[in-house]
C-alpha positions in Angstrom: 2.7 39.8 14.6 -0.2 40.0 17.1 -2.7 40.0 14.2 -1.3 37.1 12.3 -2.9 34.2 14.2 -6.4 35.8 14.4 -6.3 36.5 10.7 -5.1 33.1 9.9 -7.7 31.5 12.1 -10.5 33.5 10.5 -9.2 32.6 7.0 -9.1 28.9 8.0 -12.6 29.0 9.4 -13.9 30.7 6.2 -12.2 28.1 4.0 -13.5 25.2 6.2 -17.0 26.6 6.0 -16.8 27.1 2.2 -15.4 23.6 1.7 -18.1 22.1 3.9 -21.0 23.9 2.2 -19.7 22.9 -1.3 -19.3 19.3 -0.3 -22.7 19.2 1.4 -24.6 20.9 -1.5 -22.9 18.8 -4.2 -25.4 16.0 -4.2 -28.6 18.0 -3.8 -27.5 20.3 -6.6 -27.7 17.3 -9.0 -31.4 18.1 -9.3 -30.4 21.2 -11.2 -28.1 19.3 -13.6 -24.9 17.3 -13.6 -22.9 20.5 -14.2 -24.0 21.9 -10.8 -22.8 18.7 -9.1 -19.5 18.8 -10.9 -18.8 22.5 -10.1 -19.6 22.1 -6.4 -17.6 18.9 -5.9 -14.8 20.2 -8.1 -14.4 23.3 -6.0 -14.4 21.3 -2.8 -11.6 19.1 -4.2 -9.6 22.2 -5.1 -9.9 23.5 -1.6 -9.0 20.1 -0.2 -5.8 20.1 -2.3 -4.7 23.4 -0.6 -4.9 21.6 2.7 -2.3 19.1 1.6 0.4 21.6 2.3 0.4 20.3 5.9 2.2 17.1 6.8 -0.6 15.7 8.9 -3.0 16.2 5.9 -0.7 14.4 3.6 -0.4 11.5 6.1 -4.2 11.2 6.2 -4.4 11.5 2.4 -2.0 8.5 2.0 -3.6 6.3 4.7 -6.5 5.0 2.5 -4.0 4.3 -0.3 -2.1 1.9 1.9 -5.0 -0.5 2.5 -5.7 -3.9 1.0 -8.7 -2.4 -0.8 -6.5 0.2 -2.4 -4.1 -2.6 -3.5 -7.0 -4.4 -5.1 -8.0 -1.3 -6.9 -4.5 -0.8 -8.2 -4.4 -4.4 -9.6 -7.8 -3.9 -11.0 -6.8 -0.7 -12.8 -3.8 -2.5 -14.3 -6.0 -5.2 -15.7 -8.5 -2.7 -17.0 -5.6 -1.0 -18.8 -4.6 -4.2 -20.4 -8.2 -4.8 -21.5 -8.4 -1.2 -22.9 -5.6 -2.0 -25.4 -7.9 -4.4 -27.1 -11.0 -2.3 -26.7 -13.5 -1.5 -29.4 -12.9 2.1 -28.4 -9.4 2.3 -26.8 -9.3 6.1 -26.4 -12.7 6.1 -24.6 -11.7 3.2 -22.4 -8.4 4.9 -21.3 -10.3 8.1 -20.6 -12.7 6.3 -18.2 -9.8 4.5 -16.4 -8.0 7.8 -15.9 -11.1 9.4 -14.6 -11.8 6.6 -12.1 -8.3 6.8 -10.8 -8.6 10.6 -10.5 -11.9 10.4 -8.7 -10.4 8.0 -6.2 -7.6 10.3 -5.4 -10.0 13.2 -5.2 -12.1 11.3 -2.7 -9.1 10.7 -0.5 -8.2 14.4 -0.6 -11.8 15.4 0.3 -12.2 13.1 3.3 -8.8 14.1 4.8 -9.7 17.8 4.4 -13.1 17.2 6.0 -11.3 15.4 8.9 -8.7 18.2 9.2 -10.7 21.4 8.8 -12.3 22.4 12.0 -16.0 23.2 11.4 -16.1 21.6 7.9 -18.0 18.4 8.9 -20.8 20.4 10.6 -21.0 22.8 7.7 -21.2 19.9 5.2 -24.0 18.2 7.3 -26.0 21.4 7.6 -25.7 22.2 3.8 -26.5 18.5 3.0 -29.8 18.3 4.9 -30.9 21.8 4.0 -30.1 21.1 0.4 -32.1 17.9 0.3 -35.1 19.5 2.1 -35.0 22.6 -0.1 -34.8 20.7 -3.3 -37.5 18.3 -2.1 -40.0 21.0 -1.2 -39.4 22.9 -4.5 -39.8 19.7 -6.5 -43.0 18.7 -4.8 -44.4 22.2 -5.3 -43.4 22.1 -8.9 -45.1 18.7 -9.5 -48.2 19.1 -7.4 -48.9 22.9 -7.5 -47.3 24.7 -10.3 -45.4 22.8 -13.1 -44.0 26.2 -14.2 -41.6 25.9 -11.3 -39.9 22.9 -13.1 -38.2 25.5 -15.3 -36.1 26.4 -12.3 -34.5 22.9 -12.5 -33.6 23.3 -16.2 -33.0 27.1 -16.6 -31.0 26.6 -19.9 -33.7 24.5 -21.6 -35.8 26.3 -24.2 -38.0 23.5 -25.2 -40.9 21.9 -23.4 -40.4 20.2 -20.0 -42.3 17.0 -19.2 -43.0 16.4 -15.5 -42.9 12.6 -16.0 -39.3 12.8 -17.2 -38.1 15.0 -14.3 -36.0 13.8 -11.4 -35.4 10.3 -12.6 -31.7 10.6 -11.8 -32.3 12.5 -8.6 -34.6 9.9 -7.3 -31.9 7.2 -7.5 -29.5 9.6 -5.8 -32.0 10.0 -2.9 -31.6 6.3 -2.2 -28.0 6.8 -1.3 -28.4 10.3 0.2 -31.4 9.8 2.6 -29.6 7.2 4.8 -26.9 9.8 5.5 -29.6 12.4 6.3 -31.1 10.0 8.8 -27.7 9.4 10.4 -27.2 13.2 10.7 -30.5 13.5 12.4 -29.8 10.7 14.8 -26.5 12.1 16.0 -27.4 15.8 16.0 -29.8 16.9 18.8 -30.9 20.2 17.3 -34.6 20.4 16.6 -34.1 22.3 13.3 -31.8 19.5 12.0 -34.3 16.8 12.7 -37.2 18.8 11.3 -35.2 19.5 8.2 -34.4 15.8 7.8 -38.0 14.9 8.3 -39.0 17.3 5.4 -36.2 15.8 3.2 -37.5 12.3 4.0 -41.2 13.1 3.3 -40.5 15.0 0.0 -37.9 12.5 -1.1 -40.2 9.5 -0.6 -43.0 11.3 -2.4 -40.7 11.7 -5.4 -39.5 8.1 -5.3 -43.0 6.7 -4.9 -44.2 8.4 -8.1 -45.5 11.9 -7.4 -44.8 12.7 -11.0 -46.4 9.4 -12.1 -43.5 7.0 -12.1 -42.2 4.9 -9.2 -38.4 4.6 -9.0 -37.8 0.9 -8.5 -34.1 1.5 -8.7 -34.3 3.8 -5.7 -36.4 1.3 -3.8 -33.8 -1.3 -4.6 -31.2 1.0 -3.2 -33.1 1.2 0.1 -33.3 -2.6 0.2 -29.6 -2.8 -0.4 -28.9 -0.3 2.4 -31.1 -2.2 4.9 -29.6 -5.5 3.8 -26.0 -4.2 4.3 -26.8 -2.8 7.7 -28.6 -5.9 8.8 -25.8 -8.2 7.7 -23.2 -6.1 9.6 -25.4 -6.0 12.7 -25.8 -9.8 12.7 -22.1 -10.3 11.9 -21.2 -8.1 14.9 -22.9 -10.5 17.2 -21.2 -13.6 16.0 -17.8 -15.1 16.7 -15.0 -14.9 14.1 -15.7 -18.3 12.6 -19.4 -17.9 12.5 -19.0 -14.4 11.0 -16.8 -15.8 8.2 -19.3 -18.5 7.5 -22.1 -15.9 7.4 -20.3 -13.7 4.9 -19.2 -16.6 2.8 -22.8 -17.9 2.8 -24.2 -14.5 1.6 -21.6 -14.4 -1.2 -22.4 -17.9 -2.3 -26.2 -17.1 -2.2 -25.6 -13.9 -4.2 -23.5 -15.8 -6.8 -26.1 -18.6 -7.0 -29.0 -16.2 -7.4 -27.1 -14.3 -10.1 -26.3 -17.5 -11.9 -30.0 -18.4 -12.0 -30.9 -15.0 -13.3 -28.2 -15.1 -16.0 -29.3 -18.6 -17.1 -32.9 -17.3 -17.7 -32.0 -14.3 -19.7 -33.3 -14.5 -23.3 -30.8 -14.8 -26.2 -30.8 -12.3 -29.0 -32.6 -11.8 -31.2 -35.8 -11.4 -29.1 -38.8 -13.2 -30.5 -42.5 -12.6 -30.1 -42.7 -15.6 -27.7 -40.3 -13.9 -25.4 -42.1 -10.7 -25.6 -45.4 -12.4 -24.7 -44.0 -14.6 -22.0 -40.8 -13.0 -20.6 -38.6 -15.4 -18.6 -38.0 -13.0 -15.6 -40.9 -11.6 -13.6 -41.0 -7.9 -12.5 -38.4 -6.9 -15.2 -39.4 -5.2 -18.4 -38.8 -7.2 -21.6 -36.5 -4.6 -23.1 -34.2 -4.7 -20.1 -34.2 -8.5 -20.3 -33.2 -8.2 -23.9 -30.4 -5.8 -23.0 -29.1 -8.1 -20.3 -29.3 -11.2 -22.5 -27.5 -9.6 -25.4 -24.7 -8.2 -23.2 -24.2 -11.5 -21.3 -24.0 -13.3 -24.7 -21.3 -10.8 -25.8 -19.5 -11.2 -22.5 -19.2 -15.0 -23.1 -17.6 -14.2 -26.5 -14.6 -12.4 -24.8 -14.6 -13.8 -21.3 -10.9 -12.8 -20.5 -10.4 -9.2 -21.7 -13.9 -8.2 -22.5 -14.8 -5.7 -25.2 -13.3 -2.6 -23.5 -14.5 -0.2 -20.9 -17.5 1.9 -21.9 -17.5 0.1 -25.3 -20.2 -2.6 -25.1 -22.6 -0.3 -27.1 -20.1 -0.4 -30.0 -20.0 -4.1 -30.6 -21.7 -5.8 -33.5 -25.5 -5.9 -33.2 -25.7 -3.5 -30.2 -27.6 -0.9 -32.3 -30.0 -3.3 -33.9 -33.7 -2.8 -33.0 -35.2 -5.2 -30.4 -38.1 -6.8 -32.3 -40.6 -4.0 -32.9 -39.9 -2.1 -29.6 -38.2 0.9 -31.4 -35.3 0.3 -28.9 -31.8 -0.9 -29.4 -30.1 -3.9 -27.7 -27.7 -1.6 -26.1 -29.1 1.9 -26.2 -26.1 3.3 -24.3 -25.1 0.9 -21.5 -26.4 -2.4 -20.0 -28.3 -0.8 -17.1 -26.4 -3.2 -14.7 -22.9 -2.7 -13.3 -22.3 -6.4 -13.0 -22.9 -7.1 -16.7 -21.3 -3.9 -17.8 -18.0 -4.7 -16.1 -18.1 -8.4 -17.0 -18.7 -7.7 -20.7 -16.2 -4.9 -20.9 -13.3 -6.1 -18.7 -13.9 -9.9 -18.7 -14.2 -12.2 -15.7 -10.8 -11.2 -14.3 -11.8 -7.6 -14.4 -15.1 -8.3 -12.7 -13.5 -10.5 -10.0 -10.9 -7.8 -9.2 -13.6 -5.1 -9.1 -15.8 -7.2 -6.7 -12.8 -7.9 -4.5 -12.1 -4.2 -4.1 -15.7 -3.5 -3.2 -15.8 -6.4 -0.7 -12.5 -5.4 0.9 -13.7 -1.8 1.2 -17.0 -2.8 2.9 -15.1 -5.2 5.2 -12.7 -2.4 6.2 -15.6 0.0 6.9 -17.5 -2.8 8.7 -14.7 -3.5 11.1 -14.4 0.2 12.0 -18.1 0.4 12.4 -18.2 -2.6 14.9 -15.4 -0.8 16.8 -17.8 2.1 17.4 -16.4 4.5 14.9 -18.8 7.4 14.1 -20.2 7.3 10.5 -19.7 3.6 9.9 -23.3 2.6 9.8 -24.1 5.5 7.4 -21.2 4.6 5.2 -22.2 0.9 5.0 -25.8 2.0 4.1 -24.5 4.3 1.3 -22.4 1.5 -0.1 -25.2 -1.0 0.0 -27.7 1.4 -1.5 -25.3 2.4 -4.4 -24.3 -1.0 -5.5 -27.9 -2.3 -5.3 -29.4 0.6 -7.1 -26.7 0.4 -9.8 -27.9 -3.1 -10.7 -30.8 -1.6 -12.6 -30.1 2.0 -13.6 -27.2 4.1 -14.8 -23.9 3.2 -16.4 -21.3 2.6 -13.7 -19.0 4.7 -15.8 -21.3 7.8 -15.7 -19.1 10.6 -14.2 -22.1 12.2 -12.4 -23.2 9.0 -10.8 -19.7 8.3 -9.5 -19.2 11.9 -8.2 -22.6 11.8 -6.5 -21.7 8.6 -4.7 -18.3 9.9 -3.6 -19.7 13.3 -2.5 -22.4 11.6 -0.3 -20.0 8.9 1.0 -17.4 11.5 2.0 -19.6 12.9 4.8 -19.8 9.7 6.9 -16.3 8.7 5.7 -14.8 11.9 7.1 -16.4 11.1 10.5 -14.8 7.7 10.3 -11.4 9.2 9.7 -11.8 11.7 12.5 -12.7 9.1 15.1 -10.0 6.7 13.8 -7.4 9.5 14.1 
C-alpha cells in the first residue's frame, strides 16, 4: 500500500510528459510529412481519452460543448448534412462532415487533458519551441548549405527533390505557430526558451521570405490576420460596451463590403486573353482569379444547398483547361475557404460557419480581456489561420485542420487552466 501512490504519481508524470511532448511536436513534425503530424496528434488524443476516466476531466471536456459557439457548430453540421444528401459526391461529403465533428471532439479532449495533467503544458511548450527551432535550423542548412539534407524531410521519396517545392505547406503553418512561440517566450523567463524562440523566429522568417526562392504570401497574410485580430481586441478592450459593439459591427460590415467588391470584379469563365493580359484584381495571379471566378459562378447556381462538401472540383467544367495555362478551373479546391464553403454548402452553410467562428473568437476575446493566460495567443492563432486560409489550402484538408487544432490547443489549455 505504501508504494501505490508513488508509483501512480510517477506513472501520471510520465503520461503527462509523453502527452505534452506529442502535442508540442505535432505541428513541427509537419515538415516531415502529414503522416508524422497525424501520428503525433493521434497519440496525444488517445492519451487524452484515458484521462476522461476522471469526473473532473469529463466536466472540462463537456464545458466547451455547452457554449453558444458549440451550438452554432451543431446547427451548422446539421445543415451541412442536409447539403451532403444532394452533393455531387455524397460519400465524400459525409466523410468530411464526420471528420470535422471527430476533430472537434478530439480538440476538446486534448485541451482538457492539457489542463488536467500536471506538467503537460510545460512539456508541450518545451517540445513546441524546440521542434520549431530544430526544424528551422535543419531546413535552413538544407537549403543554404547542403541540399542533400532535404532528403531527411522526405525519407520515403525515391525520386528527385526540388528545393523550390519544399516547405510550402510548412511555411503557412509557421504563420499560425510563431505567434504561440512568441507568447511562450514572453511568459517564460528561462534564457534557453527565449533563445530557442529567437532561433525559431529567424529561421521561420527566412523560410517564409523565400530562402528557397519563393515568398509565402499566404503566410504573410496570416501574420497580417494575427496582428489585425490582436489589434482589434486591444482597441475593443478599451471601449465601452456600446462602442465595442459598434466597432465589431463596423469591422464586419467593412469585411463584407470589401469581399463584395472583390467578388464583383472576379472574371467569368471562360477566361479570355483580355483577362489574362489585364487581370481585374491586382496582386493576385490570373489563374487564382480564374478559379475564384469559376467557383463563385457555380455558387450562384446553387445558392441554398451548394454542390456538396469537398465536391466543387467535380461539377461540370471544373476540369476544363484555363485558356492556355495548362491548368484546370478547379485543380483540387478553390484556394479560399470563403468560396469553398459558399459553393459547397450554400449561403446558409456559410453564414452558420461564419457565425460559429465569430462566436468562438468573441468567447476567447472575453476571456482574454479578463486577463486569462493564453488568450492573446489564441486570438492570434485564429486570426492567422482564417486569414492564411483565404489564399492557400482546402479548408477540408485533414492535415491543415489538425495542425491548426494542435497549435491552438497550447494556448487554449492555458485558458482552460486559468478559467478553472
